[in-house]
C-alpha positions in Angstrom: -38.0 9.7 -22.3 -36.1 13.0 -21.9 -33.4 13.9 -19.4 -33.9 17.7 -19.7 -37.1 19.7 -19.5 -37.6 23.2 -20.8 -40.0 25.9 -19.7 -40.2 29.7 -20.1 -41.9 32.3 -17.9 -43.6 35.6 -18.5 -40.4 37.5 -17.7 -38.5 35.8 -20.4 -36.4 33.4 -18.3 -36.0 29.9 -19.7 -35.4 27.1 -17.2 -33.7 23.9 -18.3 -34.2 21.3 -15.6 -32.1 18.2 -15.6 -34.1 15.2 -14.3 -33.0 11.8 -15.6 -36.0 9.4 -15.2 -35.5 6.4 -13.1 -32.4 7.6 -11.4 -31.9 9.1 -8.0 -28.9 11.2 -9.2 -28.5 12.8 -12.6 -25.7 11.5 -14.9 -24.9 12.8 -18.3 -25.3 10.5 -21.3 -24.9 11.0 -24.9 -28.7 11.4 -25.4 -28.7 13.8 -22.5 -25.9 15.9 -24.2 -27.9 16.0 -27.4 -31.1 17.0 -25.6 -29.2 19.8 -23.7 -27.6 21.0 -27.0 -31.0 21.3 -28.6 -32.6 23.2 -25.7 -29.7 25.6 -25.5 -30.2 26.3 -29.2 -33.9 26.9 -28.6 -33.3 29.4 -25.8 -30.6 31.3 -27.6 -32.7 31.4 -30.8 -35.8 32.7 -29.2 -36.0 36.5 -29.0 -38.5 36.3 -26.1 -36.0 34.7 -23.9 -33.7 37.0 -21.9 -31.7 34.4 -20.2 -31.3 30.8 -19.0 -31.3 29.0 -15.7 -29.9 25.4 -15.6 -31.0 23.5 -12.5 -32.1 20.0 -11.5 -35.4 18.4 -10.7 -33.8 16.2 -8.1 -32.4 17.0 -4.5 -28.9 17.0 -6.2 -27.6 18.6 -9.4 -25.6 15.8 -10.9 -23.2 12.9 -10.1 -21.1 13.2 -13.3 -20.9 11.4 -16.6 -22.3 8.1 -17.4 -19.1 6.2 -17.8 -20.7 4.0 -20.4 -20.4 7.1 -22.6 -16.7 6.5 -22.9 -17.2 2.9 -24.1 -19.8 4.0 -26.6 -17.4 6.6 -28.0 -14.7 4.0 -28.4 -17.1 1.5 -30.0 -18.7 3.9 -32.4 -15.3 4.9 -33.7 -14.6 1.2 -34.7 -10.9 0.8 -35.6 -10.1 4.4 -34.5 -11.2 4.5 -30.8 -8.9 7.4 -30.0 -10.4 9.5 -32.7 -13.8 8.7 -31.4 -12.9 9.8 -27.9 -11.2 13.0 -29.1 -14.1 14.0 -31.3 -16.7 13.1 -28.7 -14.8 15.1 -26.1 -14.6 18.1 -28.5 -18.4 17.9 -29.1 -18.9 18.3 -25.4 -16.4 21.3 -25.5 -18.4 22.8 -28.2 -21.7 22.5 -26.3 -20.2 24.1 -23.1 -18.5 26.8 -25.2 -21.8 27.6 -26.8 -23.3 28.1 -23.3 -20.3 30.2 -22.2 -20.5 32.5 -25.2 -24.3 32.4 -25.1 -24.9 34.0 -28.5 -22.6 37.0 -27.9 -20.8 38.7 -30.8 -17.4 37.2 -31.1 -15.7 40.6 -31.7 -17.6 42.9 -29.4 -18.5 40.2 -26.8 -21.9 41.8 -26.5 -25.4 40.7 -27.2 -25.2 37.4 -25.3 -27.9 35.9 -23.1 -27.0 35.3 -19.3 -26.8 31.7 -18.2 -26.9 30.8 -14.6 -26.6 27.3 -12.9 -28.6 26.7 -9.8 -27.4 23.7 -7.8 -29.9 22.2 -5.2 -27.2 19.8 -3.9 -24.2 17.8 -4.9 -22.6 18.7 -8.1 -19.5 16.7 -9.1 -17.7 15.8 -12.4 -19.5 17.1 -15.3 -22.1 18.3 -12.8 -19.6 21.0 -12.0 -18.0 21.4 -15.4 -21.4 22.4 -16.9 -21.9 25.1 -14.3 -18.3 26.3 -14.8 -19.3 27.1 -18.4 -22.3 29.2 -17.1 -21.8 32.8 -16.3 -22.7 32.5 -12.5 -23.1 29.5 -10.2 -25.6 29.6 -7.3 -25.7 26.7 -4.8 -28.2 26.0 -2.1 -27.4 26.3 1.6 -27.1 22.6 1.9 -24.2 21.5 4.1 -24.5 17.8 3.0 -23.9 18.8 -0.7 -20.5 18.0 -2.2 -19.1 20.1 -5.0 -15.9 19.3 -6.8 -14.1 17.3 -9.6 -13.3 13.9 -8.2 -12.2 12.3 -11.5 -8.6 11.9 -10.6 -9.7 9.4 -7.9 -10.9 6.9 -10.5 -8.0 7.2 -12.9 -9.0 10.1 -15.2 -9.1 13.9 -14.9 -11.8 16.5 -15.7 -11.9 16.4 -19.5 -15.1 18.3 -20.2 -13.4 21.8 -19.8 -13.2 21.6 -16.0 -9.4 21.4 -16.0 -9.0 24.5 -18.4 -11.8 26.6 -16.8 -10.8 26.0 -13.2 -7.1 26.7 -13.7 -8.0 30.0 -15.6 -10.5 30.9 -12.9 -8.4 30.3 -9.9 -4.9 29.8 -11.1 -2.9 26.5 -11.0 -2.1 26.6 -7.3 -5.5 27.4 -6.0 -7.0 24.9 -8.4 -4.7 22.0 -7.4 -6.7 20.6 -4.5 -9.8 20.2 -6.7 -8.0 18.9 -9.7 -5.0 16.9 -8.3 -6.6 15.6 -5.1 -10.3 15.4 -6.2 -11.2 17.4 -3.1 -14.9 17.9 -2.5 -16.3 20.9 -0.7 -19.6 21.9 0.9 -21.2 25.0 -0.7 -19.9 27.5 1.8 -16.3 26.1 1.4 -16.8 26.0 -2.4 -17.8 29.7 -2.5 -14.7 30.5 -0.3 -12.3 28.9 -2.7 -13.9 30.3 -5.8 -15.5 27.1 -7.2 -18.9 28.6 -7.2 -20.2 32.2 -6.9 -23.1 32.3 -4.5 -24.8 30.4 -1.7 -28.6 31.0 -1.5 -31.6 29.7 0.4 -33.3 29.4 -3.0 -30.8 29.1 -5.7 -33.3 29.0 -8.5 -34.9 32.2 -7.4 -31.4 33.8 -7.0 -30.3 32.7 -10.4 -33.5 34.0 -12.0 -33.0 37.4 -10.3 -29.4 37.6 -11.5 -30.2 36.5 -15.1 -32.9 39.4 -15.3 -30.3 42.0 -14.0 -27.1 40.8 -15.7 -25.2 43.1 -18.1 -23.1 42.3 -21.1 -20.0 42.8 -18.9 -21.3 40.2 -16.5 -21.3 37.4 -19.3 -17.7 37.7 -20.4 -15.4 35.2 -18.8 -12.0 36.6 -17.7 -10.2 34.5 -20.2 -12.2 35.9 -23.0 -11.3 39.5 -22.0 -8.5 41.4 -23.6 -5.3 41.4 -21.6 -6.2 38.3 -19.4 -3.5 37.0 -17.2 -3.4 33.6 -15.6 -3.8 34.0 -11.8 -0.3 33.2 -10.2 1.4 33.8 -13.5 1.9 32.1 -16.7 4.4 29.2 -16.9 7.1 31.4 -18.5 6.9 34.0 -15.8 9.1 33.9 -12.8 6.2 33.2 -10.3 4.4 30.9 -12.7 7.6 28.9 -13.5 8.1 28.2 -9.8 4.4 27.1 -9.3 4.7 24.5 -12.1 8.1 23.3 -10.9 6.6 22.8 -7.4 3.4 21.1 -8.8 5.5 18.8 -10.9 7.5 17.7 -7.8 4.4 17.4 -5.7 2.6 15.3 -8.3 5.5 12.9 -8.7 6.1 12.8 -5.0 2.5 11.6 -4.5 2.1 9.3 -7.4 5.6 8.0 -7.9 5.0 8.3 -11.6 2.6 5.3 -11.8 -0.7 7.3 -12.2 -1.0 8.4 -15.8 -4.0 10.7 -15.2 -2.1 13.0 -12.8 0.9 13.5 -15.2 -1.6 14.1 -18.2 -3.5 16.7 -16.1 -0.5 18.5 -15.3 0.7 18.5 -18.8 -2.7 19.7 -20.1 -2.6 22.5 -17.5 1.0 23.6 -18.4 0.5 23.5 -22.2 -3.0 25.0 -22.1 -1.7 27.9 -20.0 0.6 28.9 -23.0 -2.1 29.2 -25.6 -5.5 30.9 -26.1 -8.6 29.3 -24.3 -10.1 27.4 -27.4 -6.7 25.9 -28.2 -6.2 24.9 -24.5 -9.5 23.0 -24.8 -8.1 21.0 -27.6 -5.0 20.2 -25.6 -7.1 19.1 -22.7 -9.1 16.9 -25.1 -6.0 15.2 -26.5 -4.5 14.6 -23.0 -8.0 13.3 -21.8 -8.1 10.9 -24.8 -4.6 9.7 -24.1 -5.6 8.8 -20.5 -8.7 7.1 -21.5 -6.8 4.9 -24.1 -4.4 3.9 -21.2 -5.4 0.5 -19.8 -4.7 1.8 -16.3 -7.5 4.2 -16.6 -9.9 1.6 -17.8 -9.0 -0.6 -14.9 -9.3 2.2 -12.3 -12.8 3.2 -13.6 -13.9 -0.4 -13.6 -12.7 -1.2 -10.1 -13.0 2.1 -8.2 -16.2 3.3 -9.7 -18.2 0.5 -11.5 -17.4 -2.5 -9.4 -17.2 -0.7 -6.1 -20.7 0.9 -6.7 -22.1 -2.5 -7.8 -20.8 -4.2 -4.6 -22.2 -1.3 -2.5 -25.6 -1.7 -4.2 -25.8 -5.5 -3.3 -24.3 -7.2 -6.5 -23.4 -10.3 -4.4 -26.4 -10.1 -2.0 -28.4 -13.4 -1.7 -31.7 -13.1 -3.6 -35.1 -13.3 -2.2 -34.2 -12.3 1.3 -36.1 -9.1 2.8 -34.2 -6.1 4.0 -32.0 -6.9 7.0 -31.1 -3.4 8.2 -29.8 -3.3 11.7 -31.8 -1.5 14.4 -29.8 -2.6 17.5 -26.2 -3.6 17.5 -24.3 -5.4 20.3 -20.5 -5.0 20.2 -18.5 -7.4 22.4 -15.1 -6.0 23.3 -14.4 -2.2 23.6 -10.8 -2.2 22.4 -9.8 -0.2 19.4 -11.6 -2.5 16.9 -14.8 -2.7 19.0 -14.7 0.9 19.8 -14.3 1.7 16.1 -17.2 -0.6 15.1 -19.4 1.1 17.8 -18.6 4.5 16.3 -19.3 3.8 12.7 -22.6 2.1 13.6 -23.8 5.0 15.8 -22.8 7.4 13.2 -25.0 5.6 10.9 -28.0 6.0 13.4 -27.8 2.5 14.8 -28.5 1.9 18.6 -25.3 0.3 20.0 -24.6 -1.6 23.2 -20.7 -1.7 23.8 -19.7 -4.4 26.2 -16.4 -5.1 27.9 -15.4 -7.1 31.0 -14.7 -3.9 33.0 -16.9 -0.9 33.1 -13.9 1.5 32.8 -12.9 -0.4 29.7 -16.3 0.0 28.2 -16.3 3.7 28.9 -13.0 4.1 27.2 -14.4 2.4 24.2 -17.3 4.9 24.2 -14.9 7.9 24.8 -13.2 6.8 21.5 -16.4 8.0 19.7 -16.2 11.4 21.6 -12.7 11.8 20.6 -13.4 11.2 16.9 -16.4 13.6 17.2 -14.2 16.3 18.8 -11.8 16.1 16.0 -14.7 16.3 13.4 -16.0 19.4 15.4 -12.5 21.0 15.3 -12.5 20.6 11.5 -16.0 22.0 11.1 -17.4 18.6 9.9 -19.6 18.1 12.9 -21.4 20.1 15.6 -21.6 19.6 19.4 -25.2 18.6 18.9 -24.3 15.9 16.4 -21.8 14.6 19.0 -24.3 14.4 21.8 -26.8 12.7 19.5 -24.2 10.1 18.5 -23.0 9.4 22.0 -26.6 9.0 23.1 -26.8 6.0 20.8 -24.0 4.1 22.5 -24.6 2.3 25.8 -21.2 1.2 27.6 -21.8 -1.5 29.9 -20.5 -4.9 31.4 -24.2 -6.2 31.5 -24.9 -8.7 28.8 -28.6 -8.3 29.5 -28.4 -5.0 27.7 -28.1 -7.0 24.5 -31.7 -8.0 24.7 -33.5 -7.0 21.5 -30.2 -6.7 19.4 -30.6 -8.1 15.9 -26.8 -8.2 15.2 -23.9 -9.0 17.5 -20.3 -8.2 16.4 -17.7 -9.9 18.7 -14.4 -8.1 18.7 -12.6 -9.6 21.8 -9.1 -11.0 22.0 -7.9 -13.4 19.1 -8.2 -16.5 21.3 -10.8 -19.2 20.4 -11.6 -19.9 24.1 -12.3 -16.2 24.9 -14.4 -15.9 21.8 -16.4 -19.0 22.6 -17.1 -17.7 26.1 -18.6 -14.4 25.0 -20.5 -16.2 22.1 -22.3 -18.3 24.7 -23.0 -15.5 27.0 -24.4 -13.3 24.3 -26.6 -16.0 22.7 -28.2 -16.7 26.2 -29.6 -13.1 26.0 -30.5 -12.3 22.4 -33.5 -13.7 20.5 -33.5 -16.6 18.2 -33.3 -14.5 15.0 -30.2 -12.6 16.1 -27.2 -12.8 13.7 -23.9 -13.4 15.4 -20.7 -12.0 13.7 -17.1 -12.5 14.8 -14.5 -9.7 13.9 -11.4 -11.9 13.3 -8.6 -11.5 10.8 -7.1 -15.0 11.1 -9.2 -17.5 13.0 -11.3 -19.9 10.9 -15.1 -19.0 11.1 -16.2 -22.6 10.9 -14.3 -23.4 13.9 -15.5 -20.5 15.9 -19.0 -21.3 14.9 -18.9 -24.5 17.0 -19.5 -22.4 20.0 -22.7 -21.1 18.6 -26.2 -22.6 19.2 -27.0 -21.5 15.7 -24.1 -22.0 13.3 -26.3 -21.0 10.3 -26.6 -17.6 11.9 -22.8 -17.3 12.6 -20.7 -15.3 10.2 -17.4 -13.4 10.0 -17.3 -9.7 9.5 -13.7 -8.6 9.4 -13.1 -4.8 9.8 -9.8 -3.2 8.9 -8.0 -0.8 11.2 -8.7 2.0 11.8 -12.4 1.2 11.4 -13.5 4.8 10.9 -11.1 5.4 8.0 -10.8 2.0 6.2 -13.5 1.6 3.5 -13.4 -2.2 3.1 -15.2 -4.8 5.2 -14.5 -8.5 4.5 -17.5 -10.8 5.1 -16.7 -14.5 5.6 -19.1 -17.3 5.2 -18.4 -20.4 7.4 -19.4 -23.9 6.2 -22.7 -23.7 8.0 -23.4 -19.9 7.4 -26.9 -19.4 5.9 -28.0 -16.9 3.3 -29.9 -14.6 5.9 -26.6 -14.1 7.8 -24.9 -13.2 4.6 -27.7 -10.7 3.7 -27.6 -9.3 7.2 -23.9 -8.7 7.1 -24.1 -7.1 3.7 -27.0 -4.8 4.7 -25.2 -3.7 7.9 -22.0 -2.8 5.9 -24.2 -0.8 3.5 -25.8 1.0 6.5 -22.4 2.1 7.8 -21.4 3.2 4.2 -18.5 0.9 3.7 -17.7 -1.5 0.8 -18.2 -5.2 1.3 -16.6 -8.3 -0.1 -18.0 -11.9 0.6 -15.5 -14.8 0.7 -15.6 -18.3 1.8 -13.8 -19.4 5.0 -10.1 -20.5 4.6 -6.8 -19.6 6.3 -6.4 -15.9 6.3 -9.6 -15.4 4.3 -8.7 -13.2 1.2 -7.0 -9.9 2.3 -4.6 -11.3 4.8 -3.9 -14.3 2.6 -2.5 -11.9 -0.1 -0.9 -9.3 2.1 1.1 -11.7 4.2 3.1 -13.1 1.3 3.9 -9.4 0.4 5.3 -8.8 3.8 7.2 -12.1 3.8 8.7 -11.5 0.5 10.1 -8.2 1.7 11.5 -9.9 4.8 12.9 -12.8 2.8 14.9 -10.3 0.6 16.4 -8.7 3.7 17.7 -12.2 4.7 19.2 -12.6 1.1 21.0 -9.4 1.5 18.9 -7.1 -0.7 19.2 -3.5 0.6 16.0 -2.5 2.6 15.9 0.8 1.1 15.7 -0.8 -2.4 12.9 -3.1 -1.2 10.9 -0.2 0.3 11.3 2.1 -2.6 10.6 -0.5 -5.2 7.2 -1.2 -3.6 6.4 2.6 -3.4 7.5 3.1 -7.0 5.1 0.4 -8.2 2.2 2.0 -6.4 2.0 0.3 -3.0 1.3 2.7 -0.2 3.7 1.3 2.2 6.8 -0.9 1.7 6.5 -4.4 3.3 9.0 -3.6 6.1 7.2 -0.3 7.0 3.9 -2.4 6.9 5.1 -5.0 9.3 6.4 -2.2 11.6 3.0 -0.6 11.6 1.1 -3.8 12.3 3.6 -5.0 14.8 6.4 -7.6 14.5 5.2 -9.6 17.5 1.8 -10.1 15.7 3.8 -11.3 12.8 5.6 -13.8 15.0 2.3 -14.9 16.5 0.7 -15.5 13.1 3.9 -17.4 11.9 3.8 -19.7 14.8 0.1 -20.5 14.4 0.5 -21.0 10.7 3.5 -23.4 11.2 1.6 -25.4 13.8 -1.2 -25.9 11.3 0.8 -26.6 8.2 3.6 -28.7 9.7 6.2 -29.7 7.2 4.5 -27.9 4.3 5.2 -24.6 6.1 7.2 -22.5 3.5 8.5 -19.5 5.4 11.3 -20.6 7.8 13.7 -18.1 6.0 11.2 -15.4 7.0 10.9 -16.5 10.5 14.7 -16.3 11.1 14.4 -12.5 10.5 11.2 -12.0 12.2 11.9 -14.0 15.3 15.4 -12.4 15.6 13.8 -9.0 15.4 11.5 -9.9 18.2 14.2 -11.3 20.3 15.9 -7.9 19.9 12.8 -6.2 21.4 12.2 -4.6 18.1 8.5 -5.0 17.8 7.7 -2.3 15.4 6.4 1.3 15.6 4.5 0.8 18.8 7.9 -0.1 20.6 9.7 2.7 18.6 12.0 0.1 17.3 11.6 -2.1 14.3 12.9 -2.5 10.7 12.9 1.3 10.9 14.6 3.4 13.7 12.3 6.0 15.4 12.8 9.1 17.4 11.3 9.6 20.9 8.0 10.8 19.4 7.7 7.7 17.3 8.6 9.4 14.0 10.5 7.0 11.5 14.1 8.1 11.0 15.1 5.5 8.3 16.1 1.9 8.2 17.6 0.7 11.5 21.4 0.6 11.1 21.6 -2.6 13.1 19.7 -4.6 10.5 22.7 -4.4 8.0 25.1 -5.7 10.7 23.1 -8.9 11.2 22.1 -9.2 7.5 24.9 -7.6 5.4 24.0 -6.2 2.0 25.0 -8.4 -0.9 27.7 -7.2 -3.3 25.3 -7.6 -6.3 22.0 -6.0 -5.9 18.9 -7.1 -8.0 17.4 -4.6 -10.5 14.3 -2.6 -9.6 12.0 -4.5 -11.7 13.0 -7.9 -10.3 12.2 -6.6 -6.8 8.9 -5.2 -7.9 7.9 -8.4 -9.7 8.6 -10.4 -6.6 6.5 -8.1 -4.4 3.6 -7.9 -6.9 3.5 -11.5 -7.9 3.6 -12.6 -4.2 0.2 -11.0 -3.9 -1.5 -11.6 -7.3 -0.6 -15.3 -7.4 -2.3 -15.7 -4.0 -5.3 -13.9 -5.3 -5.5 -16.2 -8.2 -5.2 -19.2 -5.8 -8.0 -17.9 -3.7 -10.2 -17.6 -6.8 -9.1 -21.0 -7.9 -10.0 -22.6 -4.5 -13.4 -20.9 -4.4 -12.5 -18.7 -1.4 -12.9 -15.7 -3.6 -16.2 -15.9 -5.6 -16.1 -12.8 -7.8 -13.1 -11.1 -9.4 -14.8 -7.7 -8.9 -14.4 -8.4 -5.1 -10.8 -9.5 -5.5 -9.9 -6.2 -7.2 -11.9 -3.8 -5.0 -10.9 -5.6 -2.0 -7.2 -5.5 -2.8 -7.3 -1.8 -3.4 -9.4 -0.7 -0.5 -8.3 -3.4 1.9 -4.4 -3.1 1.7 -3.8 -0.6 -1.0 -2.8 -2.9 -3.8 -1.3 -0.5 -6.5 -4.6 1.3 -7.3 -3.3 2.4 -10.8 -3.6 -1.3 -11.8 -7.2 -1.7 -10.9 -6.4 -4.6 -8.7 -4.6 -8.0 -9.0 -6.9 -9.4 -11.7 -7.0 -6.2 -13.7 -3.1 -6.0 -13.5 -2.9 -9.6 -14.9 -5.3 -8.6 -17.6 -3.2 -5.6 -18.5 -0.1 -7.7 -18.4 -1.6 -10.6 -20.3 -1.9 -14.2 -18.9 0.9 -15.4 -21.3 3.3 -12.7 -20.2 2.4 -13.3 -16.6 3.1 -17.0 -16.8 6.5 -16.3 -18.5 7.5 -14.0 -15.8 6.4 -16.6 -13.1 8.5 -19.3 -14.7 11.6 -17.0 -14.5 10.8 -16.0 -10.7 10.2 -19.7 -10.0 13.7 -20.6 -11.4 15.4 -18.0 -9.5 13.4 -17.8 -6.2 11.4 -21.0 -5.6 8.1 -22.7 -6.1 6.1 -20.0 -4.4 6.1 -18.2 -7.9 4.8 -21.3 -9.7 1.8 -20.0 -11.9 -1.5 -21.5 -10.7 -3.2 -24.0 -13.0 -5.9 -21.4 -13.8 -3.4 -18.8 -15.0 -1.6 -21.3 -17.1 -5.0 -22.4 -18.7 -5.9 -18.8 -19.4 -2.5 -18.2 -21.1 -2.9 -21.3 -23.2 -6.4 -20.1 -24.4 -5.7 -16.4 -24.6 -8.3 -15.5 -22.0 -8.5 -12.5 -19.7 -10.0 -12.6 -16.2 -12.6 -10.1 -17.0 -13.4 -11.7 -20.3 -13.8 -15.1 -18.8 -15.4 -14.4 -15.4 -17.5 -11.4 -16.4 -19.1 -13.5 -19.1 -19.7 -16.4 -16.6 -21.3 -14.0 -14.2 -23.6 -12.6 -16.8 -24.6 -16.2 -18.0 -25.4 -17.1 -14.3 
């Protein structure tokens, strides 16, 4: 089978069409690179060919590089994986440079053949790096298409010339959003920023016409011309120096120094800007190789790309159950959670009935969708027509009879078992016998709530994270009686609304809250010990957490923390481990400091609700200790509080797949994305080293840091989580 097809026409235009068989989106493989190389040679060597158009046989151009290419480059190099990666990357550079020079005389820069890229739709990763090596890029008028270089989001950076070419084309400042943020643009926006050259109704026809009219001067890239100057100024110029100083500060401020790809990209740009283009490509390849050899990169690619994609495609879906796509959804409760669920479902084209006890409350819930669409319209991401269409799918009512015909109900009422039981009974009296009933709860056991259902096998937990429209993760919880069709229904629904699912078994706090609560508690516990709050918060951010534990509890509300603590203590009795935490939390609540919503919490806030720093009164009640712990000690306490709970969840069978554990941690509560997730971090650290650190933490801070039996066993046998459990999954 071939990934690229070659044709020529009577006017001398060769068309190379990328069309990987058996895939909905083109991805580049080693075989594909070899085929493209050979076809470019054929076109350049044929006197009858006047120029080349590179396009796609699919609705999109390309989704990037097959990441298995990286593994093959490492494996084929044997004992020298870095050499294999560097040489493999340089072979890609050589191919794209061949396209860029297109047979022109190296001295006169004349005699080359024009090469144009015609993009029918999305072009990302090498799907844009290849066009950037062409002489002109034409994209279809396709507002759904995404164009850009998102590699930084999965722990690498554009290493097939995209970094060097884009910086030389736009300048470091203008290229920064695409390179450092992975920002994707539609074709019109891509043209406005200079990522592409033209937007056309028929990009192939436009590309052909340009190829037939192009002159020698049209083929020479700016960086190959004599006297070329980097837009914005070279690093040693006054303007350029300030750009790079600012970029360095921005990168460090956003990454806190824990993301190797961002630092490597900036180094490649800076060093590459000081030398000729071909030398800059070598510098890019060396930094790219260094990033690929970093275990953080491997972990991020695995969790944020491979594992995430596998879960979204149904890796844990029960086998043998037909498609369970939702046609009509009932949402019980029109508060922020219910309103958010209604919005994402309607956005996915699902008919929604949004029910609340009062009509005014139901209407407010529907209005939430209108507000979100208004924001999208103001940002040119939606149209008034799309808003009207979305709102037409949402019926806001108090009448449970409107639920007739619904095939999925999601209950999102107040976190009270009695209230939930009441609405469950009312809904089940209306819906058909095949309707699946889901509860959106973050703490209440699914098995207990299912007792209110006439059909407990069709009762399941679907835990959304707030705000629903922005958070990518959905936690699906199986109760003891939950059947396979209910699981399949929940998974198919989550796929419909374009979110990432994980499936866990029912247990206190499920998975996400089970891990994040100890993180919050450890931060609060340190306050009681006299650790400076600023040290706690900065230690968290410097290890890659998006929010420190004190800011997080302010955001989620201190009174909610009090409620959870009381319920947990009532359930656990004498085994309850967090009395020291409660001393702080309950005292804060007694002071009326309930978090950001009250504009008073661990942080002080101004009248508009903006944080102004740690509340001064905290130190008066919990004085700072004379001797403060070092940064690493605080970071280890905060990280191990989370990862040990993740291991215990796996050990107890609450978590069934380490892929879900890693993806869920990053998407659900922002666990240090650079690490790839709790299990990836433990693999980077090594089980033996992790156990050693746990023993030290246990001696200094208590049994909550005692290593779980599973981790000790893996340390003794020299196993890794992905080595042990990935193998077990394949065997199953």
